[in-house]
C-alpha positions in Angstrom: -6.2 -85.9 151.0 -8.8 -88.3 149.3 -10.7 -91.1 150.9 -11.1 -94.6 149.9 -14.6 -95.1 150.8 -16.5 -98.3 150.4 -19.5 -98.5 147.7 -22.0 -99.3 151.2 -20.5 -95.7 152.5 -20.7 -93.7 149.3 -24.2 -94.6 149.0 -25.4 -93.9 152.9 -23.0 -90.4 152.0 -25.1 -89.8 149.0 -21.9 -88.7 147.4 -19.9 -90.0 144.1 -21.9 -92.1 141.7 -24.8 -91.8 144.5 -24.8 -87.8 144.4 -28.6 -86.6 143.7 -28.4 -83.4 142.0 -31.8 -81.3 141.5 -33.2 -77.5 141.6 -36.2 -75.7 143.5 -39.0 -73.7 141.9 -41.3 -71.6 143.3 -44.0 -69.9 141.8 -47.6 -68.6 142.2 -51.2 -68.6 141.1 -53.7 -65.6 140.6 -55.1 -64.7 143.5 -58.9 -65.9 143.9 -57.7 -68.9 142.4 -59.7 -71.9 143.6 -58.8 -75.3 145.7 -60.0 -76.9 142.9 -58.2 -75.3 140.0 -55.0 -75.8 142.0 -55.8 -79.5 142.7 -56.5 -79.6 138.7 -53.1 -77.6 137.7 -50.4 -80.0 140.2 -52.5 -82.7 138.2 -51.5 -81.6 135.0 -47.9 -80.5 136.1 -47.0 -83.8 137.6 -48.6 -85.7 134.7 -47.7 -82.9 131.6 -43.6 -82.3 132.8 -42.8 -84.6 136.8 -43.6 -87.9 135.5 -42.5 -88.0 131.7 -39.4 -86.5 132.2 -38.4 -89.0 135.6 -38.6 -86.7 138.3 -39.9 -86.5 141.4 -41.5 -83.3 143.0 -41.2 -82.6 146.7 -43.8 -79.4 147.4 -46.3 -77.4 149.2 -48.6 -74.2 149.3 -52.0 -72.6 148.5 -51.4 -69.5 146.3 -47.9 -69.5 146.5 -46.0 -72.6 146.0 -42.3 -73.9 146.6 -40.7 -77.0 146.2 -37.3 -79.1 145.3 -37.1 -81.2 141.9 -34.9 -84.2 141.6 -35.1 -87.5 139.4 -36.9 -90.9 140.5 -33.6 -92.5 140.5 -30.2 -91.8 141.9 -28.9 -89.3 139.4 -28.7 -85.4 137.9 -30.9 -83.4 137.1 -29.7 -81.5 133.9 -30.0 -77.4 132.9 -32.3 -78.7 129.9 -34.8 -80.2 132.6 -34.8 -77.3 134.7 -35.1 -74.7 132.1 -38.3 -77.5 131.1 -40.1 -77.3 134.3 -40.1 -73.1 134.2 -41.1 -73.2 130.7 -44.1 -75.1 131.3 -45.1 -73.0 134.1 -45.0 -69.7 132.3 -46.7 -70.9 129.5 -49.7 -72.4 131.9 -49.5 -68.9 133.1 -48.3 -68.5 136.7 -46.8 -65.6 138.5 -43.7 -65.2 139.9 -41.9 -68.3 138.0 -38.0 -69.0 139.7 -36.0 -72.0 139.6 -33.0 -72.0 141.5 -29.2 -73.5 139.7 -28.8 -77.3 139.8 -27.5 -78.3 143.4 -27.1 -81.5 145.4 -30.1 -81.9 147.1 -28.1 -83.7 150.2 -25.4 -81.6 151.0 -26.3 -78.0 149.8 
């Protein structure tokens, strides 16, 4: 049975028009990569593919990284954005690059 929820409640629950779809990503740096090179790479990653496409990245790691990518505003990432991130990482010689299928970042 469908429930009639107010706009305020839908926003609070992150459902319907407030649903946020994103994807997870992971990659690995080559053994021996310096901290300085990792920092430079992450700056290039954010400036090269994340920011220009109005996406946001939350992740962590050292040689092995994983994180979540979603939009900067409420909305849905697309398969094209997912493939764009994967291709960018592969083009920059990252190892073991993988992205998940799109999912609801609040409920999945």
